[in-house]
C-alpha positions, 0 to 999 in steps of 0.5 A: 793220804788226803781224800778229795771230796766230789766238790773239790774234784769238780772245782779242780777240773773247772780251774784246769779248764779255765787255765787251758782256755786262757789266752797266751801272754808269751811274747813268742805268740804267733801273729794272726794270719792274713787272707791274701787273694790275687787275681790276673785280670787277663785270661791269656797274655800275649808274648813280648808285651807289658800289661799295667796293673794286671795282677791285683792283690787284696789283703784282709784280716781274719774278719774280712777287713782290708789292711795295709800291708807290704806285698811281695810278688815273686815269679815262681816259673814261666816267661814273665817278669813283674813291675809296679807303677813306682818301679817300672824296671822288670824283675822276678820279684817286686814289692809294693805297699797296699793302699786301702788293702789293695796292691797291683803289679804289672806283668811283662811277657817274654818274646815267643819262642814258638810254643803255642802256650806257656804257663806261669805262676806267681807267689804273693806274700803279704805282711801287715804294717801293724801287728806283723800278720802274714799270709800268702797265695799263688796265682797262675796264668797263661802266655799264648803265642800271639797266633793262637789268641786271634783264633781262640777268643770265645767271642770269635768264631772262624770257619772254612767250609769246603764242599760241592754244590749241585745246581739246577741247570737250564737248556736254551728254552729256559727249561730245567734239566735237573741238577746237572751243574756241579761245582766246588764252593769254598767259604771263609767266615769270621763272626764276632759276638757282642752283648755277652752279658745280656739276653740279646745277642749281636753278631757282626761278621765277614764272609768270603766265598769262591763258587759260581754265579748264574748268568744268562746271555744270548748266543750272539748279538741278536737278542732273538737268539736262544739264551744260554744260562751259564754258571761262571766262576765268581768271588763274593764278599759280604758283611753281615749283622745278626740280632737275636732278641733273647726273650722268652718268645725268641729263645729256648734253652733246655737240658736235652743235649746228648753231646758227648761233652757232659758240660754241653747239657743245653740245647739252645734254639734262637730266633732273630734277624739277619742282614747282608750286603755283598758284592759278587765279581764273576768271570764274564761280563754281561748285562746292560752295563757290561759290568763284572761286579754285582751288588746285592743285599738282603734282610730277613729271619734267622733260626739257629740251634747250638749246644752250650753250657749255659742254661739261659741267654744271659750266660751264653757268651761262647760264640759257636757255629750252629748245628742247624740254621735256617735263613729266609730273606728278601733281597735285591740283586743288581743282576741275576740270570737275565734279570736286572735290579730284581727282588728275590726270595732267598732261603738257605738252610744247613744241618750238621750230619751225625756220624761224618767228621768230628767236632773240629771238622764236622760234615754239613749238608743243606740247600740254597734257593734264590727265587724270583722273576725268571729262572731260579738258582736252586742248589744242594750242597755238602762238605766239611766245615773246618773250625779254625779255633778248634783245630788250632787248640788241638796243637796246644 
């Protein structure tokens, strides 16, 4: 038997390694794999609608260079169909040629059949025009009911407050008799957040309220007769704007939250400015103009505290009703009590009380003061805040 020297063994091992590492020359070699990414540009689709160029597909080679490819998109499941700018007919499977490594498809949704939300997914396959490399991916989306979308935008906050107020009452001499005036209050509020990628925050909103409004009249046509203060039923509509600068002096975000949701780690304290313009329509007529409608406006300072996932103002893009708030404003009222065209100081503050209610329907307590010449409108209130977006999402 022939014996191998140590050098021959080493050389044979090196040769075997080179043969194993050599590239394959077989015609059956598999083509390289493409990197395919697909993105839906809308987070939630509405039923019975068409969205042009909403599914965007990017095709790249292994080095990250975009390549020309035939792209096929197929609906795996869900109430949607696909179309392209070249072929507007809707179908479950559509094909497009990528231009500069990018292709896009339109998404058409079916008519709602009553569900709050439906999921769908699309399988995307790509094959390079040169070389035959292939790749695929899957993208998922949601189709809402139409009703749900109007309440579930993260930039829109909608609430209804229902509670009781106890107001300071007055006798015929104008002296306070304590908090003897009890009435119900219902306030609907919708607020929209703007400038979501900047440290500043701009809100615009609408408030509609049913409650009571103070009016002071004389018991007869004789102006020397005793005056009677009444709290008549009243409807108030207001539009408001809030601006929060967001700089270091105007905001503070600290990881001190103890919310049961571990994602809401940050307490956000913000300062800003608020302005309101409103009209109150009351039940009875009084005043020199014998009018039932009272115009009023006010501007002032606003403090809010809420809990959030964001660690700084730039990332705080979810609009929520604050846990605590304080508003201090100066306003002008066309009429209040027996005063006309009066400048007033308005203070309104509220606090969510722990242990009462839940995240969707929390309990709030607070106070309201409208002070100026003559008598003051001073009230304390308590009640439940119905967060409409949270309540709707509970039925998903």
